[in-house]
mmJSON file of the N, C-alpha and C atoms, coordinates in Angstrom:
{"data_MODEL":{"atom_site":{
"group_PDB":["ATOM","ATOM","ATOM","ATOM","ATOM","ATOM","ATOM","ATOM","ATOM","ATOM","ATOM","ATOM","ATOM","ATOM","ATOM","ATOM","ATOM","ATOM","ATOM","ATOM","ATOM","ATOM","ATOM","ATOM","ATOM","ATOM","ATOM","ATOM","ATOM","ATOM","ATOM","ATOM","ATOM","ATOM","ATOM","ATOM","ATOM","ATOM","ATOM","ATOM","ATOM","ATOM","ATOM","ATOM","ATOM","ATOM","ATOM","ATOM","ATOM","ATOM","ATOM","ATOM","ATOM","ATOM","ATOM","ATOM","ATOM","ATOM","ATOM","ATOM","ATOM","ATOM","ATOM","ATOM","ATOM","ATOM","ATOM","ATOM","ATOM","ATOM","ATOM","ATOM","ATOM","ATOM","ATOM","ATOM","ATOM","ATOM","ATOM","ATOM","ATOM","ATOM","ATOM","ATOM","ATOM","ATOM","ATOM","ATOM","ATOM","ATOM","ATOM","ATOM","ATOM","ATOM","ATOM","ATOM","ATOM","ATOM","ATOM","ATOM","ATOM","ATOM","ATOM","ATOM","ATOM","ATOM","ATOM","ATOM","ATOM","ATOM","ATOM","ATOM","ATOM","ATOM","ATOM","ATOM","ATOM","ATOM","ATOM","ATOM","ATOM","ATOM","ATOM","ATOM","ATOM","ATOM","ATOM","ATOM","ATOM","ATOM","ATOM","ATOM","ATOM","ATOM","ATOM","ATOM","ATOM","ATOM","ATOM","ATOM","ATOM","ATOM","ATOM","ATOM","ATOM","ATOM","ATOM","ATOM","ATOM","ATOM","ATOM","ATOM","ATOM","ATOM","ATOM","ATOM","ATOM","ATOM","ATOM","ATOM","ATOM","ATOM","ATOM","ATOM","ATOM","ATOM","ATOM","ATOM","ATOM","ATOM","ATOM","ATOM","ATOM","ATOM","ATOM","ATOM","ATOM","ATOM","ATOM","ATOM","ATOM","ATOM","ATOM","ATOM","ATOM","ATOM","ATOM","ATOM","ATOM","ATOM","ATOM","ATOM","ATOM","ATOM","ATOM","ATOM","ATOM","ATOM","ATOM","ATOM","ATOM","ATOM","ATOM","ATOM","ATOM","ATOM","ATOM"],
"id":[1,2,3,4,5,6,7,8,9,10,11,12,13,14,15,16,17,18,19,20,21,22,23,24,25,26,27,28,29,30,31,32,33,34,35,36,37,38,39,40,41,42,43,44,45,46,47,48,49,50,51,52,53,54,55,56,57,58,59,60,61,62,63,64,65,66,67,68,69,70,71,72,73,74,75,76,77,78,79,80,81,82,83,84,85,86,87,88,89,90,91,92,93,94,95,96,97,98,99,100,101,102,103,104,105,106,107,108,109,110,111,112,113,114,115,116,117,118,119,120,121,122,123,124,125,126,127,128,129,130,131,132,133,134,135,136,137,138,139,140,141,142,143,144,145,146,147,148,149,150,151,152,153,154,155,156,157,158,159,160,161,162,163,164,165,166,167,168,169,170,171,172,173,174,175,176,177,178,179,180,181,182,183,184,185,186,187,188,189,190,191,192,193,194,195,196,197,198,199,200,201,202,203,204,205,206,207],
"type_symbol":["N","C","C","N","C","C","N","C","C","N","C","C","N","C","C","N","C","C","N","C","C","N","C","C","N","C","C","N","C","C","N","C","C","N","C","C","N","C","C","N","C","C","N","C","C","N","C","C","N","C","C","N","C","C","N","C","C","N","C","C","N","C","C","N","C","C","N","C","C","N","C","C","N","C","C","N","C","C","N","C","C","N","C","C","N","C","C","N","C","C","N","C","C","N","C","C","N","C","C","N","C","C","N","C","C","N","C","C","N","C","C","N","C","C","N","C","C","N","C","C","N","C","C","N","C","C","N","C","C","N","C","C","N","C","C","N","C","C","N","C","C","N","C","C","N","C","C","N","C","C","N","C","C","N","C","C","N","C","C","N","C","C","N","C","C","N","C","C","N","C","C","N","C","C","N","C","C","N","C","C","N","C","C","N","C","C","N","C","C","N","C","C","N","C","C","N","C","C","N","C","C","N","C","C","N","C","C"],
"label_atom_id":["N","CA","C","N","CA","C","N","CA","C","N","CA","C","N","CA","C","N","CA","C","N","CA","C","N","CA","C","N","CA","C","N","CA","C","N","CA","C","N","CA","C","N","CA","C","N","CA","C","N","CA","C","N","CA","C","N","CA","C","N","CA","C","N","CA","C","N","CA","C","N","CA","C","N","CA","C","N","CA","C","N","CA","C","N","CA","C","N","CA","C","N","CA","C","N","CA","C","N","CA","C","N","CA","C","N","CA","C","N","CA","C","N","CA","C","N","CA","C","N","CA","C","N","CA","C","N","CA","C","N","CA","C","N","CA","C","N","CA","C","N","CA","C","N","CA","C","N","CA","C","N","CA","C","N","CA","C","N","CA","C","N","CA","C","N","CA","C","N","CA","C","N","CA","C","N","CA","C","N","CA","C","N","CA","C","N","CA","C","N","CA","C","N","CA","C","N","CA","C","N","CA","C","N","CA","C","N","CA","C","N","CA","C","N","CA","C","N","CA","C","N","CA","C","N","CA","C","N","CA","C","N","CA","C","N","CA","C","N","CA","C"],
"label_alt_id":[null,null,null,null,null,null,null,null,null,null,null,null,null,null,null,null,null,null,null,null,null,null,null,null,null,null,null,null,null,null,null,null,null,null,null,null,null,null,null,null,null,null,null,null,null,null,null,null,null,null,null,null,null,null,null,null,null,null,null,null,null,null,null,null,null,null,null,null,null,null,null,null,null,null,null,null,null,null,null,null,null,null,null,null,null,null,null,null,null,null,null,null,null,null,null,null,null,null,null,null,null,null,null,null,null,null,null,null,null,null,null,null,null,null,null,null,null,null,null,null,null,null,null,null,null,null,null,null,null,null,null,null,null,null,null,null,null,null,null,null,null,null,null,null,null,null,null,null,null,null,null,null,null,null,null,null,null,null,null,null,null,null,null,null,null,null,null,null,null,null,null,null,null,null,null,null,null,null,null,null,null,null,null,null,null,null,null,null,null,null,null,null,null,null,null,null,null,null,null,null,null,null,null,null,null,null,null],
"label_comp_id":["MET","MET","MET","TRP","TRP","TRP","HIS","HIS","HIS","ASP","ASP","ASP","ILE","ILE","ILE","LEU","LEU","LEU","MET","MET","MET","VAL","VAL","VAL","VAL","VAL","VAL","ILE","ILE","ILE","GLY","GLY","GLY","LEU","LEU","LEU","ILE","ILE","ILE","ILE","ILE","ILE","GLY","GLY","GLY","LEU","LEU","LEU","ILE","ILE","ILE","ILE","ILE","ILE","GLY","GLY","GLY","VAL","VAL","VAL","VAL","VAL","VAL","VAL","VAL","VAL","ALA","ALA","ALA","ARG","ARG","ARG","LYS","LYS","LYS","LEU","LEU","LEU","MET","MET","MET","LYS","LYS","LYS","LYS","LYS","LYS","TYR","TYR","TYR","LEU","LEU","LEU","LYS","LYS","LYS","GLU","GLU","GLU","ASN","ASN","ASN","PRO","PRO","PRO","PRO","PRO","PRO","ILE","ILE","ILE","THR","THR","THR","GLU","GLU","GLU","GLU","GLU","GLU","MET","MET","MET","LEU","LEU","LEU","LYS","LYS","LYS","GLY","GLY","GLY","LEU","LEU","LEU","MET","MET","MET","MET","MET","MET","GLN","GLN","GLN","MET","MET","MET","GLY","GLY","GLY","ARG","ARG","ARG","LYS","LYS","LYS","PRO","PRO","PRO","ASN","ASN","ASN","GLN","GLN","GLN","LYS","LYS","LYS","GLN","GLN","GLN","ILE","ILE","ILE","ASN","ASN","ASN","GLN","GLN","GLN","MET","MET","MET","MET","MET","MET","LYS","LYS","LYS","ALA","ALA","ALA","MET","MET","MET","GLN","GLN","GLN","LYS","LYS","LYS","TYR","TYR","TYR","GLN","GLN","GLN"],
"label_asym_id":["A","A","A","A","A","A","A","A","A","A","A","A","A","A","A","A","A","A","A","A","A","A","A","A","A","A","A","A","A","A","A","A","A","A","A","A","A","A","A","A","A","A","A","A","A","A","A","A","A","A","A","A","A","A","A","A","A","A","A","A","A","A","A","A","A","A","A","A","A","A","A","A","A","A","A","A","A","A","A","A","A","A","A","A","A","A","A","A","A","A","A","A","A","A","A","A","A","A","A","A","A","A","A","A","A","A","A","A","A","A","A","A","A","A","A","A","A","A","A","A","A","A","A","A","A","A","A","A","A","A","A","A","A","A","A","A","A","A","A","A","A","A","A","A","A","A","A","A","A","A","A","A","A","A","A","A","A","A","A","A","A","A","A","A","A","A","A","A","A","A","A","A","A","A","A","A","A","A","A","A","A","A","A","A","A","A","A","A","A","A","A","A","A","A","A","A","A","A","A","A","A","A","A","A","A","A","A"],
"label_entity_id":["1","1","1","1","1","1","1","1","1","1","1","1","1","1","1","1","1","1","1","1","1","1","1","1","1","1","1","1","1","1","1","1","1","1","1","1","1","1","1","1","1","1","1","1","1","1","1","1","1","1","1","1","1","1","1","1","1","1","1","1","1","1","1","1","1","1","1","1","1","1","1","1","1","1","1","1","1","1","1","1","1","1","1","1","1","1","1","1","1","1","1","1","1","1","1","1","1","1","1","1","1","1","1","1","1","1","1","1","1","1","1","1","1","1","1","1","1","1","1","1","1","1","1","1","1","1","1","1","1","1","1","1","1","1","1","1","1","1","1","1","1","1","1","1","1","1","1","1","1","1","1","1","1","1","1","1","1","1","1","1","1","1","1","1","1","1","1","1","1","1","1","1","1","1","1","1","1","1","1","1","1","1","1","1","1","1","1","1","1","1","1","1","1","1","1","1","1","1","1","1","1","1","1","1","1","1","1"],
"label_seq_id":[1,1,1,2,2,2,3,3,3,4,4,4,5,5,5,6,6,6,7,7,7,8,8,8,9,9,9,10,10,10,11,11,11,12,12,12,13,13,13,14,14,14,15,15,15,16,16,16,17,17,17,18,18,18,19,19,19,20,20,20,21,21,21,22,22,22,23,23,23,24,24,24,25,25,25,26,26,26,27,27,27,28,28,28,29,29,29,30,30,30,31,31,31,32,32,32,33,33,33,34,34,34,35,35,35,36,36,36,37,37,37,38,38,38,39,39,39,40,40,40,41,41,41,42,42,42,43,43,43,44,44,44,45,45,45,46,46,46,47,47,47,48,48,48,49,49,49,50,50,50,51,51,51,52,52,52,53,53,53,54,54,54,55,55,55,56,56,56,57,57,57,58,58,58,59,59,59,60,60,60,61,61,61,62,62,62,63,63,63,64,64,64,65,65,65,66,66,66,67,67,67,68,68,68,69,69,69],
"pdbx_PDB_ins_code":[null,null,null,null,null,null,null,null,null,null,null,null,null,null,null,null,null,null,null,null,null,null,null,null,null,null,null,null,null,null,null,null,null,null,null,null,null,null,null,null,null,null,null,null,null,null,null,null,null,null,null,null,null,null,null,null,null,null,null,null,null,null,null,null,null,null,null,null,null,null,null,null,null,null,null,null,null,null,null,null,null,null,null,null,null,null,null,null,null,null,null,null,null,null,null,null,null,null,null,null,null,null,null,null,null,null,null,null,null,null,null,null,null,null,null,null,null,null,null,null,null,null,null,null,null,null,null,null,null,null,null,null,null,null,null,null,null,null,null,null,null,null,null,null,null,null,null,null,null,null,null,null,null,null,null,null,null,null,null,null,null,null,null,null,null,null,null,null,null,null,null,null,null,null,null,null,null,null,null,null,null,null,null,null,null,null,null,null,null,null,null,null,null,null,null,null,null,null,null,null,null,null,null,null,null,null,null],
"Cartn_x":[47.701,46.088,45.605,45.957,44.974,44.983,46.401,46.236,45.221,45.178,43.733,42.335,42.278,41.162,41.273,41.59,41.681,41.164,41.862,42.031,41.182,40.186,38.728,37.756,38.15,37.128,37.324,38.776,38.221,37.959,37.801,37.605,36.442,35.431,34.283,33.707,34.56,33.745,34.277,35.087,35.202,34.358,34.27,33.356,31.428,31.343,29.629,29.782,31.2,30.763,31.097,31.579,31.108,30.106,29.518,28.232,26.933,27.081,25.981,26.121,27.535,27.404,27.647,27.664,27.286,25.886,25.211,23.445,22.887,23.287,22.736,22.973,24.342,23.833,23.321,23.122,22.339,20.75,20.176,19.052,18.439,19.202,19.066,19.073,19.755,20.2,18.666,17.812,17.129,15.381,15.775,14.709,14.887,15.853,15.978,15.228,15.819,15.494,13.685,13.306,12.195,10.869,10.581,10.493,8.786,8.569,7.464,6.105,5.992,5.081,5.333,4.384,4.912,3.679,3.527,2.547,1.592,1.491,0.138,-0.753,0.234,-0.162,-1.215,-0.04,-0.602,-1.712,-2.103,-3.337,-4.305,-4.143,-5.322,-5.729,-4.893,-5.318,-6.131,-5.771,-6.192,-7.52,-7.865,-8.95,-10.116,-9.254,-10.173,-10.836,-9.89,-10.376,-11.464,-11.724,-12.867,-11.842,-10.834,-10.431,-9.542,-10.119,-9.038,-8.16,-7.042,-5.495,-5.114,-4.186,-3.78,-2.567,-1.689,-0.353,0.709,0.495,1.28,0.889,-0.155,-0.682,0.211,0.493,1.141,2.418,3.072,4.525,4.917,4.139,4.48,4.063,3.366,3.733,4.723,5.135,5.937,7.588,7.158,8.633,8.754,7.635,7.417,7.717,7.482,7.452,9.113,9.726,11.183,12.023,11.449,12.421,12.186,11.713,11.72,12.448,12.919,13.525,15.366],
"Cartn_y":[-13.022,-13.232,-13.073,-13.24,-12.897,-11.027,-10.722,-9.158,-8.558,-9.531,-8.72,-8.471,-9.682,-10.373,-8.565,-8.736,-7.873,-6.874,-5.884,-4.597,-4.324,-5.554,-5.243,-5.001,-6.031,-5.742,-4.575,-3.995,-2.684,-1.343,-2.011,-0.529,-0.886,-1.837,-1.49,-1.406,-1.69,-1.315,0.469,0.93,2.513,3.341,2.556,2.954,3.388,2.361,2.167,2.891,3.13,3.966,5.853,6.109,7.547,7.238,6.564,6.81,7.246,6.5,6.533,8.618,8.708,9.482,11.129,10.805,11.893,11.65,10.72,10.439,11.34,10.964,11.322,13.407,13.399,15.054,15.8,14.956,15.3,15.204,14.597,14.36,15.322,15.49,16.617,17.99,18.421,19.363,19.507,18.365,18.358,18.731,18.051,17.842,19.452,19.979,21.77,22.468,22.055,23.105,22.685,21.747,21.469,20.12,21.226,20.842,20.179,18.922,18.14,18.611,19.215,19.925,21.769,22.413,24.062,24.362,25.773,25.847,26.239,26.767,26.55,25.793,24.239,23.401,22.381,22.821,22.233,23.28,24.539,25.633,24.319,24.486,23.92,22.212,21.269,19.989,20.376,21.531,21.645,22.004,23.196,23.618,22.603,21.782,20.677,20.019,19.45,18.692,19.457,20.854,21.755,22.541,22.56,23.606,24.988,25.742,27.024,27.26,26.57,26.54,28.051,28.462,29.678,29.435,30.315,30.612,29.74,29.88,28.976,27.332,27.212,25.683,24.98,26.346,25.989,25.779,26.615,26.731,25.529,25.086,23.312,22.702,22.291,21.599,21.395,22.543,22.511,22.02,22.358,22.269,20.634,20.228,18.623,17.95,18.131,17.772,17.599,18.773,19.626,18.211,18.037,17.419,16.077,15.615,13.909,13.714,14.795,15.149,15.027],
"Cartn_z":[20.129,20.071,21.637,22.432,23.656,23.925,23.949,23.56,22.652,21.44,20.254,20.743,21.932,22.121,23.616,23.889,25.375,24.4,23.514,23.099,22.54,21.956,21.242,22.51,23.985,24.536,25.406,25.377,26.042,25.314,23.636,22.718,22.977,23.037,23.567,24.366,25.62,26.974,26.658,26.728,26.249,25.67,24.361,23.557,24.284,24.908,25.673,26.729,27.256,28.305,27.406,26.549,25.679,25.388,24.872,23.935,25.008,26.085,27.105,27.925,27.997,28.56,27.568,26.279,24.793,24.821,25.112,25.058,25.876,27.528,28.511,28.297,27.917,27.338,26.736,25.723,24.198,24.689,25.767,25.828,26.976,27.704,28.797,27.751,27.355,26.213,25.684,24.911,23.967,25.277,26.381,27.175,28.104,27.854,28.513,27.319,26.49,25.095,24.779,24.954,24.576,25.7,26.403,27.922,27.481,28.572,27.842,28.252,29.292,29.451,29.859,29.454,30.252,30.933,31.02,32.757,31.67,30.314,29.634,29.404,29.031,29.349,30.171,31.458,32.83,33.69,33.166,33.069,32.448,30.771,30.584,31.167,30.986,31.896,33.248,33.92,35.354,34.823,33.691,33.521,33.205,32.125,31.721,32.937,33.742,35.357,36.119,35.585,36.304,37.557,37.196,38.408,37.765,38.639,38.087,38.822,37.973,38.7,39.125,40.663,40.656,40.615,40.502,40.115,41.024,42.535,43.369,42.685,42.633,42.744,41.031,40.395,39.334,39.226,40.189,40.352,41.269,42.046,43.133,41.88,40.965,40.016,39.245,38.511,37.74,38.377,39.649,40.845,40.976,41.39,41.183,40.002,38.826,38.058,37.409,37.749,37.356,38.27,39.381,40.393,39.897,38.808,38.698,37.504,36.288,35.446,35.535],
"occupancy":[1.0,1.0,1.0,1.0,1.0,1.0,1.0,1.0,1.0,1.0,1.0,1.0,1.0,1.0,1.0,1.0,1.0,1.0,1.0,1.0,1.0,1.0,1.0,1.0,1.0,1.0,1.0,1.0,1.0,1.0,1.0,1.0,1.0,1.0,1.0,1.0,1.0,1.0,1.0,1.0,1.0,1.0,1.0,1.0,1.0,1.0,1.0,1.0,1.0,1.0,1.0,1.0,1.0,1.0,1.0,1.0,1.0,1.0,1.0,1.0,1.0,1.0,1.0,1.0,1.0,1.0,1.0,1.0,1.0,1.0,1.0,1.0,1.0,1.0,1.0,1.0,1.0,1.0,1.0,1.0,1.0,1.0,1.0,1.0,1.0,1.0,1.0,1.0,1.0,1.0,1.0,1.0,1.0,1.0,1.0,1.0,1.0,1.0,1.0,1.0,1.0,1.0,1.0,1.0,1.0,1.0,1.0,1.0,1.0,1.0,1.0,1.0,1.0,1.0,1.0,1.0,1.0,1.0,1.0,1.0,1.0,1.0,1.0,1.0,1.0,1.0,1.0,1.0,1.0,1.0,1.0,1.0,1.0,1.0,1.0,1.0,1.0,1.0,1.0,1.0,1.0,1.0,1.0,1.0,1.0,1.0,1.0,1.0,1.0,1.0,1.0,1.0,1.0,1.0,1.0,1.0,1.0,1.0,1.0,1.0,1.0,1.0,1.0,1.0,1.0,1.0,1.0,1.0,1.0,1.0,1.0,1.0,1.0,1.0,1.0,1.0,1.0,1.0,1.0,1.0,1.0,1.0,1.0,1.0,1.0,1.0,1.0,1.0,1.0,1.0,1.0,1.0,1.0,1.0,1.0,1.0,1.0,1.0,1.0,1.0,1.0,1.0,1.0,1.0,1.0,1.0,1.0],
"B_iso_or_equiv":[0.0,0.0,0.0,0.0,0.0,0.0,0.0,0.0,0.0,0.0,0.0,0.0,0.0,0.0,0.0,0.0,0.0,0.0,0.0,0.0,0.0,0.0,0.0,0.0,0.0,0.0,0.0,0.0,0.0,0.0,0.0,0.0,0.0,0.0,0.0,0.0,0.0,0.0,0.0,0.0,0.0,0.0,0.0,0.0,0.0,0.0,0.0,0.0,0.0,0.0,0.0,0.0,0.0,0.0,0.0,0.0,0.0,0.0,0.0,0.0,0.0,0.0,0.0,0.0,0.0,0.0,0.0,0.0,0.0,0.0,0.0,0.0,0.0,0.0,0.0,0.0,0.0,0.0,0.0,0.0,0.0,0.0,0.0,0.0,0.0,0.0,0.0,0.0,0.0,0.0,0.0,0.0,0.0,0.0,0.0,0.0,0.0,0.0,0.0,0.0,0.0,0.0,0.0,0.0,0.0,0.0,0.0,0.0,0.0,0.0,0.0,0.0,0.0,0.0,0.0,0.0,0.0,0.0,0.0,0.0,0.0,0.0,0.0,0.0,0.0,0.0,0.0,0.0,0.0,0.0,0.0,0.0,0.0,0.0,0.0,0.0,0.0,0.0,0.0,0.0,0.0,0.0,0.0,0.0,0.0,0.0,0.0,0.0,0.0,0.0,0.0,0.0,0.0,0.0,0.0,0.0,0.0,0.0,0.0,0.0,0.0,0.0,0.0,0.0,0.0,0.0,0.0,0.0,0.0,0.0,0.0,0.0,0.0,0.0,0.0,0.0,0.0,0.0,0.0,0.0,0.0,0.0,0.0,0.0,0.0,0.0,0.0,0.0,0.0,0.0,0.0,0.0,0.0,0.0,0.0,0.0,0.0,0.0,0.0,0.0,0.0,0.0,0.0,0.0,0.0,0.0,0.0],
"pdbx_formal_charge":[null,null,null,null,null,null,null,null,null,null,null,null,null,null,null,null,null,null,null,null,null,null,null,null,null,null,null,null,null,null,null,null,null,null,null,null,null,null,null,null,null,null,null,null,null,null,null,null,null,null,null,null,null,null,null,null,null,null,null,null,null,null,null,null,null,null,null,null,null,null,null,null,null,null,null,null,null,null,null,null,null,null,null,null,null,null,null,null,null,null,null,null,null,null,null,null,null,null,null,null,null,null,null,null,null,null,null,null,null,null,null,null,null,null,null,null,null,null,null,null,null,null,null,null,null,null,null,null,null,null,null,null,null,null,null,null,null,null,null,null,null,null,null,null,null,null,null,null,null,null,null,null,null,null,null,null,null,null,null,null,null,null,null,null,null,null,null,null,null,null,null,null,null,null,null,null,null,null,null,null,null,null,null,null,null,null,null,null,null,null,null,null,null,null,null,null,null,null,null,null,null,null,null,null,null,null,null],
"auth_seq_id":[1,1,1,2,2,2,3,3,3,4,4,4,5,5,5,6,6,6,7,7,7,8,8,8,9,9,9,10,10,10,11,11,11,12,12,12,13,13,13,14,14,14,15,15,15,16,16,16,17,17,17,18,18,18,19,19,19,20,20,20,21,21,21,22,22,22,23,23,23,24,24,24,25,25,25,26,26,26,27,27,27,28,28,28,29,29,29,30,30,30,31,31,31,32,32,32,33,33,33,34,34,34,35,35,35,36,36,36,37,37,37,38,38,38,39,39,39,40,40,40,41,41,41,42,42,42,43,43,43,44,44,44,45,45,45,46,46,46,47,47,47,48,48,48,49,49,49,50,50,50,51,51,51,52,52,52,53,53,53,54,54,54,55,55,55,56,56,56,57,57,57,58,58,58,59,59,59,60,60,60,61,61,61,62,62,62,63,63,63,64,64,64,65,65,65,66,66,66,67,67,67,68,68,68,69,69,69],
"auth_comp_id":["MET","MET","MET","TRP","TRP","TRP","HIS","HIS","HIS","ASP","ASP","ASP","ILE","ILE","ILE","LEU","LEU","LEU","MET","MET","MET","VAL","VAL","VAL","VAL","VAL","VAL","ILE","ILE","ILE","GLY","GLY","GLY","LEU","LEU","LEU","ILE","ILE","ILE","ILE","ILE","ILE","GLY","GLY","GLY","LEU","LEU","LEU","ILE","ILE","ILE","ILE","ILE","ILE","GLY","GLY","GLY","VAL","VAL","VAL","VAL","VAL","VAL","VAL","VAL","VAL","ALA","ALA","ALA","ARG","ARG","ARG","LYS","LYS","LYS","LEU","LEU","LEU","MET","MET","MET","LYS","LYS","LYS","LYS","LYS","LYS","TYR","TYR","TYR","LEU","LEU","LEU","LYS","LYS","LYS","GLU","GLU","GLU","ASN","ASN","ASN","PRO","PRO","PRO","PRO","PRO","PRO","ILE","ILE","ILE","THR","THR","THR","GLU","GLU","GLU","GLU","GLU","GLU","MET","MET","MET","LEU","LEU","LEU","LYS","LYS","LYS","GLY","GLY","GLY","LEU","LEU","LEU","MET","MET","MET","MET","MET","MET","GLN","GLN","GLN","MET","MET","MET","GLY","GLY","GLY","ARG","ARG","ARG","LYS","LYS","LYS","PRO","PRO","PRO","ASN","ASN","ASN","GLN","GLN","GLN","LYS","LYS","LYS","GLN","GLN","GLN","ILE","ILE","ILE","ASN","ASN","ASN","GLN","GLN","GLN","MET","MET","MET","MET","MET","MET","LYS","LYS","LYS","ALA","ALA","ALA","MET","MET","MET","GLN","GLN","GLN","LYS","LYS","LYS","TYR","TYR","TYR","GLN","GLN","GLN"],
"auth_asym_id":["A","A","A","A","A","A","A","A","A","A","A","A","A","A","A","A","A","A","A","A","A","A","A","A","A","A","A","A","A","A","A","A","A","A","A","A","A","A","A","A","A","A","A","A","A","A","A","A","A","A","A","A","A","A","A","A","A","A","A","A","A","A","A","A","A","A","A","A","A","A","A","A","A","A","A","A","A","A","A","A","A","A","A","A","A","A","A","A","A","A","A","A","A","A","A","A","A","A","A","A","A","A","A","A","A","A","A","A","A","A","A","A","A","A","A","A","A","A","A","A","A","A","A","A","A","A","A","A","A","A","A","A","A","A","A","A","A","A","A","A","A","A","A","A","A","A","A","A","A","A","A","A","A","A","A","A","A","A","A","A","A","A","A","A","A","A","A","A","A","A","A","A","A","A","A","A","A","A","A","A","A","A","A","A","A","A","A","A","A","A","A","A","A","A","A","A","A","A","A","A","A","A","A","A","A","A","A"],
"auth_atom_id":["N","CA","C","N","CA","C","N","CA","C","N","CA","C","N","CA","C","N","CA","C","N","CA","C","N","CA","C","N","CA","C","N","CA","C","N","CA","C","N","CA","C","N","CA","C","N","CA","C","N","CA","C","N","CA","C","N","CA","C","N","CA","C","N","CA","C","N","CA","C","N","CA","C","N","CA","C","N","CA","C","N","CA","C","N","CA","C","N","CA","C","N","CA","C","N","CA","C","N","CA","C","N","CA","C","N","CA","C","N","CA","C","N","CA","C","N","CA","C","N","CA","C","N","CA","C","N","CA","C","N","CA","C","N","CA","C","N","CA","C","N","CA","C","N","CA","C","N","CA","C","N","CA","C","N","CA","C","N","CA","C","N","CA","C","N","CA","C","N","CA","C","N","CA","C","N","CA","C","N","CA","C","N","CA","C","N","CA","C","N","CA","C","N","CA","C","N","CA","C","N","CA","C","N","CA","C","N","CA","C","N","CA","C","N","CA","C","N","CA","C","N","CA","C","N","CA","C","N","CA","C","N","CA","C","N","CA","C","N","CA","C"],
"pdbx_PDB_model_num":[1,1,1,1,1,1,1,1,1,1,1,1,1,1,1,1,1,1,1,1,1,1,1,1,1,1,1,1,1,1,1,1,1,1,1,1,1,1,1,1,1,1,1,1,1,1,1,1,1,1,1,1,1,1,1,1,1,1,1,1,1,1,1,1,1,1,1,1,1,1,1,1,1,1,1,1,1,1,1,1,1,1,1,1,1,1,1,1,1,1,1,1,1,1,1,1,1,1,1,1,1,1,1,1,1,1,1,1,1,1,1,1,1,1,1,1,1,1,1,1,1,1,1,1,1,1,1,1,1,1,1,1,1,1,1,1,1,1,1,1,1,1,1,1,1,1,1,1,1,1,1,1,1,1,1,1,1,1,1,1,1,1,1,1,1,1,1,1,1,1,1,1,1,1,1,1,1,1,1,1,1,1,1,1,1,1,1,1,1,1,1,1,1,1,1,1,1,1,1,1,1,1,1,1,1,1,1]
}}}
C-alpha cells in the first residue's frame, strides 16, 4: 500500500519537472521566433513620444530588453 502511494507521488513529481522543462523550452523558442517588440515598433513608439531615434539608441534599448528575456 505505501509502496503504491510512494510510486504515485514520485510519478507526479517527475511529471511536474518534465512539464516545467518542456514548457520553458517551448516558450523560449516561441519568444525567439516571435519577439514581443521589434526595432520598427520601437522606432514608432519613440517617434510618437516626439523623439527621432538614431540607430545607437535603438540598439541600446533592444539590448536592454533582451537582457530581461
